[in-house]
C-alpha positions as CSV (number, residue, x, y, z in Angstrom):
1,M,-74.5,-66.8,4.2
2,F,-71.6,-66.5,1.9
3,Y,-70.1,-68.3,-1.1
4,H,-66.3,-68.4,-1.2
5,H,-64.8,-70.5,-4.0
6,D,-62.4,-69.6,-6.7
7,I,-64.8,-67.4,-8.8
8,D,-67.9,-65.3,-8.3
9,N,-67.6,-65.0,-4.5
10,F,-70.4,-63.2,-2.7
11,L,-72.1,-62.5,0.7
12,V,-75.9,-62.7,0.7
13,A,-78.6,-62.0,3.2
14,L,-81.9,-64.0,3.0
15,D,-85.3,-63.3,4.5
16,Q,-85.6,-66.0,7.1
17,K,-89.3,-66.5,6.6
18,T,-89.5,-66.3,2.8
19,G,-86.0,-67.2,1.6
20,K,-86.0,-64.2,-0.7
21,I,-82.7,-62.3,-1.2
22,V,-82.5,-59.1,0.9
23,W,-79.1,-58.0,-0.5
24,R,-76.2,-59.6,-2.2
25,T,-72.7,-58.2,-2.1
26,P,-69.9,-59.4,-4.5
27,R,-66.5,-60.2,-2.9
28,K,-64.1,-59.9,-5.8
29,G,-60.5,-60.9,-5.7
30,F,-60.9,-63.7,-3.1
31,T,-60.2,-67.4,-3.4
32,R,-61.8,-70.3,-1.6
33,S,-62.3,-70.3,2.2
34,Y,-64.5,-72.1,4.6
35,S,-64.9,-69.9,7.7
36,T,-68.4,-69.3,9.1
37,P,-69.5,-65.6,9.3
38,I,-70.4,-64.2,12.8
39,I,-72.7,-61.4,13.8
40,A,-71.4,-58.5,16.0
41,K,-73.3,-55.6,17.7
42,F,-70.9,-52.8,18.7
43,G,-71.0,-49.0,18.8
44,G,-74.7,-48.8,17.8
45,R,-74.4,-50.9,14.7
46,T,-74.9,-54.5,13.8
47,E,-72.5,-56.1,11.3
48,V,-71.7,-59.5,9.8
49,I,-68.0,-60.3,10.1
50,V,-66.4,-62.5,7.4
51,A,-63.0,-64.1,7.5
52,G,-61.9,-65.0,4.0
53,S,-58.9,-65.4,1.8
54,L,-56.3,-62.7,2.8
55,Q,-58.9,-60.5,4.6
56,L,-61.1,-60.1,7.6
57,A,-64.1,-57.7,6.9
58,G,-67.2,-56.3,8.5
59,Y,-70.5,-55.7,6.5
60,E,-73.6,-53.7,7.5
61,T,-76.4,-56.3,8.1
62,S,-79.1,-54.0,6.8
63,S,-77.5,-53.3,3.4
64,G,-74.5,-55.4,2.8
65,K,-72.2,-52.3,2.7
66,K,-68.6,-53.1,3.4
67,L,-67.7,-51.1,6.6
68,W,-64.1,-52.1,7.4
69,W,-61.4,-54.6,6.6
70,V,-58.0,-56.0,7.7
71,N,-55.6,-57.2,5.0
72,Q,-53.7,-59.7,7.0
73,L,-54.9,-63.3,6.8
74,S,-53.9,-66.6,5.2
75,R,-54.7,-67.5,1.6
76,I,-57.3,-70.1,2.7
77,V,-59.2,-69.5,5.9
78,D,-61.0,-72.3,7.7
79,P,-61.4,-71.2,11.3
80,T,-64.3,-69.1,12.5
81,P,-63.5,-65.8,14.4
82,N,-64.2,-65.3,18.1
83,L,-65.9,-62.1,19.3
84,V,-65.3,-61.0,22.9
85,D,-66.0,-57.5,24.3
86,G,-65.7,-55.7,20.9
87,V,-62.6,-57.5,19.8
88,V,-62.4,-60.1,17.0
89,Y,-59.9,-62.9,17.4
90,I,-58.8,-65.3,14.7
91,A,-55.9,-67.6,14.0
92,S,-55.3,-69.3,10.7
93,Q,-52.5,-70.7,8.6
94,T,-52.3,-72.4,5.2
95,A,-49.2,-74.0,3.7
96,G,-47.0,-71.7,1.7
97,G,-47.9,-68.5,3.5
98,D,-45.0,-68.4,6.0
99,A,-42.1,-66.1,5.5
100,T,-39.6,-68.9,5.5
101,E,-41.7,-71.3,3.4
102,R,-43.6,-68.9,1.1
103,I,-44.6,-70.2,-2.3
104,S,-43.5,-68.0,-5.2
105,M,-44.8,-68.4,-8.7
106,G,-43.0,-65.4,-10.2
107,P,-44.3,-63.1,-13.1
108,F,-46.3,-64.7,-15.9
109,S,-43.8,-63.4,-18.5
110,N,-41.1,-65.5,-16.8
111,A,-43.4,-68.5,-16.6
112,L,-43.9,-68.4,-20.4
113,V,-40.2,-68.3,-21.0
114,D,-39.6,-71.2,-18.6
115,F,-42.7,-73.4,-19.3
116,D,-44.6,-72.6,-22.5
117,K,-43.1,-75.3,-24.6
118,N,-45.8,-75.3,-27.3
119,G,-45.8,-71.5,-27.6
120,N,-49.5,-71.0,-27.2
121,G,-49.1,-68.1,-24.8
122,A,-50.3,-70.1,-21.8
123,V,-49.0,-72.6,-19.2
124,E,-50.3,-76.2,-19.3
125,K,-50.0,-78.7,-16.5
126,N,-47.9,-81.1,-18.4
127,E,-45.4,-78.3,-19.2
128,L,-44.7,-77.7,-15.5
129,P,-42.0,-79.7,-13.6
130,A,-43.4,-82.3,-11.3
131,N,-42.1,-80.5,-8.2
132,S,-43.8,-77.2,-9.1
133,P,-46.1,-75.9,-6.3
134,V,-48.6,-75.1,-9.1
135,V,-49.1,-78.7,-10.1
136,P,-51.2,-79.9,-7.2
137,R,-53.2,-76.6,-7.3
138,F,-53.6,-76.4,-11.1
139,F,-57.2,-77.4,-11.2
140,R,-58.4,-74.6,-8.9
141,M,-56.1,-72.0,-10.5
142,D,-57.6,-72.9,-13.9
143,L,-60.7,-70.8,-13.4
144,D,-62.3,-71.4,-16.8
145,Q,-61.2,-75.1,-16.8
146,N,-59.7,-74.9,-20.2
147,K,-56.6,-76.9,-19.0
148,K,-54.2,-74.0,-19.3
149,L,-53.3,-70.9,-17.2
150,D,-53.5,-67.5,-18.8
151,S,-51.9,-64.3,-17.5
152,E,-55.0,-63.4,-15.4
153,E,-55.2,-66.8,-13.7
154,W,-51.5,-66.9,-13.1
155,E,-51.1,-63.4,-11.7
156,K,-54.2,-63.7,-9.5
157,H,-52.8,-66.7,-7.6
158,A,-49.3,-65.5,-7.6
159,G,-50.6,-62.4,-5.8
160,V,-52.5,-64.5,-3.3
161,F,-49.3,-66.4,-2.4
162,E,-47.3,-63.2,-2.2
163,R,-49.8,-61.4,0.2
164,A,-50.9,-64.2,2.4
165,Q,-50.0,-64.0,6.1
166,N,-50.3,-66.9,8.5
167,V,-51.2,-65.1,11.8
168,A,-53.3,-65.0,15.0
169,I,-54.6,-61.5,15.4
170,A,-56.9,-59.4,17.6
171,V,-58.9,-56.7,15.8
172,R,-60.8,-54.0,17.7
173,L,-64.3,-53.2,16.2
174,G,-65.4,-49.6,15.5
175,G,-63.2,-48.8,12.5
176,E,-64.0,-47.6,9.0
177,G,-62.3,-48.6,5.8
178,D,-58.9,-50.2,5.8
179,V,-58.0,-50.6,9.5
180,T,-55.0,-52.9,9.0
181,Q,-52.6,-50.3,10.5
182,T,-55.0,-48.9,13.2
183,H,-57.1,-51.6,14.8
184,I,-55.0,-54.7,15.1
185,S,-54.1,-54.9,18.8
186,W,-51.5,-57.7,18.5
187,T,-50.2,-60.4,16.1
188,Q,-48.8,-63.8,16.8
189,K,-47.2,-66.1,14.2
190,R,-46.3,-69.3,16.1
191,S,-47.9,-72.8,16.0
192,L,-51.1,-71.7,14.2
193,P,-54.1,-73.9,13.4
194,T,-55.2,-74.8,9.9
195,V,-58.8,-76.0,10.4
196,P,-60.0,-75.8,14.0
197,S,-61.4,-72.5,15.4
198,S,-59.6,-71.2,18.5
199,V,-61.5,-70.2,21.6
200,V,-61.2,-67.2,23.9
201,Y,-62.0,-68.0,27.5
202,E,-61.4,-65.8,30.6
203,D,-59.0,-63.5,28.7
204,I,-56.9,-66.3,27.2
205,M,-57.0,-67.5,23.6
206,Y,-56.4,-71.2,23.1
207,M,-55.5,-72.8,19.8
208,V,-54.2,-76.1,18.5
209,K,-52.3,-77.0,15.4
210,D,-51.9,-80.3,13.7
211,S,-49.7,-82.7,15.7
212,G,-51.4,-81.5,18.9
213,I,-49.4,-78.5,19.8
214,I,-51.5,-76.3,22.1
215,S,-50.8,-72.6,22.5
216,S,-52.3,-70.1,24.9
217,I,-52.1,-66.4,24.4
218,D,-53.0,-63.4,26.6
219,A,-56.1,-62.1,24.8
220,K,-55.3,-58.5,25.9
221,T,-51.6,-58.3,25.0
222,G,-50.9,-61.1,22.6
223,E,-48.2,-62.5,24.9
224,L,-47.6,-66.2,24.3
225,L,-48.2,-67.7,27.7
226,Q,-47.6,-71.5,27.3
227,Q,-47.1,-74.2,24.7
228,G,-47.5,-77.9,25.2
229,R,-48.8,-81.1,23.6
230,A,-52.3,-82.5,23.8
231,I,-52.6,-86.2,24.4
232,G,-54.2,-86.6,21.0
233,R,-51.6,-86.4,18.2
234,G,-52.2,-86.1,14.5
235,N,-54.5,-83.7,12.7
236,Y,-57.2,-81.5,14.2
237,Y,-60.5,-80.6,12.5
238,A,-62.9,-80.0,15.5
239,S,-62.8,-76.6,17.0
240,L,-61.9,-76.0,20.7
241,I,-64.7,-75.3,23.2
242,A,-64.6,-74.0,26.8
243,G,-66.7,-74.0,29.9
244,D,-66.7,-74.8,33.6
245,G,-63.0,-73.9,33.9
246,K,-62.0,-76.4,31.2
247,I,-60.9,-76.4,27.5
248,Y,-61.8,-79.4,25.3
249,L,-59.8,-80.5,22.2
250,A,-60.7,-83.4,19.9
251,S,-58.2,-84.9,17.5
252,E,-59.1,-86.5,14.2
253,R,-58.0,-89.9,15.6
254,G,-60.6,-89.7,18.3
255,V,-58.7,-88.6,21.3
256,V,-60.3,-85.8,23.5
257,T,-57.9,-83.9,25.7
258,V,-59.3,-81.8,28.6
259,L,-57.3,-78.9,30.0
260,K,-57.7,-77.0,33.3
261,A,-57.9,-73.5,31.9
262,G,-55.6,-70.8,33.2
263,R,-52.4,-68.8,32.4
264,K,-50.6,-72.0,33.3
265,W,-53.0,-74.7,32.0
266,T,-52.5,-78.3,32.8
267,V,-53.9,-81.5,31.2
268,L,-56.7,-82.9,33.4
269,A,-57.8,-85.9,31.5
270,D,-58.0,-87.6,28.1
271,H,-60.1,-90.3,26.5
272,D,-59.6,-92.3,23.3
273,F,-63.0,-92.9,21.6
274,G,-61.4,-95.3,19.1
275,A,-63.1,-93.6,16.2
276,R,-62.5,-90.5,14.0
277,I,-63.8,-87.2,15.3
278,L,-64.3,-84.3,12.9
279,A,-67.3,-82.6,14.5
280,T,-66.8,-80.0,17.3
281,P,-68.0,-81.2,20.7
282,V,-71.0,-79.2,22.1
283,G,-71.7,-78.2,25.7
284,A,-75.3,-77.5,26.6
285,E,-77.4,-77.7,29.9
286,N,-74.5,-79.2,31.9
287,R,-73.9,-81.9,29.4
288,L,-71.1,-82.5,26.9
289,Y,-71.9,-84.1,23.5
290,V,-69.2,-85.7,21.4
291,R,-69.9,-87.2,18.0
292,T,-67.5,-89.7,16.3
293,D,-67.9,-91.4,13.0
294,E,-69.6,-94.3,14.8
295,A,-71.7,-92.9,17.7
296,L,-73.0,-89.8,19.6
297,Y,-72.0,-89.6,23.2
298,C,-73.6,-87.5,26.0
299,F,-71.7,-86.9,29.3
300,G,-73.3,-85.4,32.4
301,K,-73.7,-85.8,36.1
302,A,-76.1,-88.6,37.2
303,N,-79.3,-87.3,38.8
């Protein structure tokens, strides 16, 4: 398991029978993220792969040693990676990390000149203009919660905004150290998801962004194959799932869209459950389970 917040981040392994800590590895320099780690077996070693703020990394499961990393992710990562045939796929975006809409805080020395009205050597929330990108994020930037930002707090988050990359990437396993320049097979930057994990199915990666824009990508080459709209509009929190030649997407408003999978996918069906869906649908034993805020549904063929 791992703890990714604004301070004291770490990855920890627990003995499943006793709950005792086997090892604990600090993850310094990261901010909050919500992605779930995955386990990979490749090239004779087993590793836990973690997608966090700005970085995708692999750790040795027996010791917690950091084996490799890629410095090319968004500043907050919600989606969980996919692992297929020794390749890790992940798509993630967070507002303020695009080249055309990048948030810039500038150096702390400039901030003091512009905002430190009381001359205490720090920046307080009420000293910032109302339209400053720092205002809605002030609480989590103020790491010691003393209601003012010092140089360390300011520069840390300014650096995160500067380095963040909203991308979909494919990373080959088997590397050592910083593999940003050597093991990324391809990169895509269009129509990326914020929360839902994408799915790789029959050599195609499917992802959905808020407003229901579906994108499919050739998992081998990174070629953008097709884009279109799901029936469900609005925000998406549930991850995509695949099976039986179909892709399933559930919108927050409660609309499930079913695609016929393929390089030229089509919409097969849709259903409005009339209630909010945040949970990812589950397929098991020829049944599909969908949970809304109001009920749990099970779909399958009649015996």
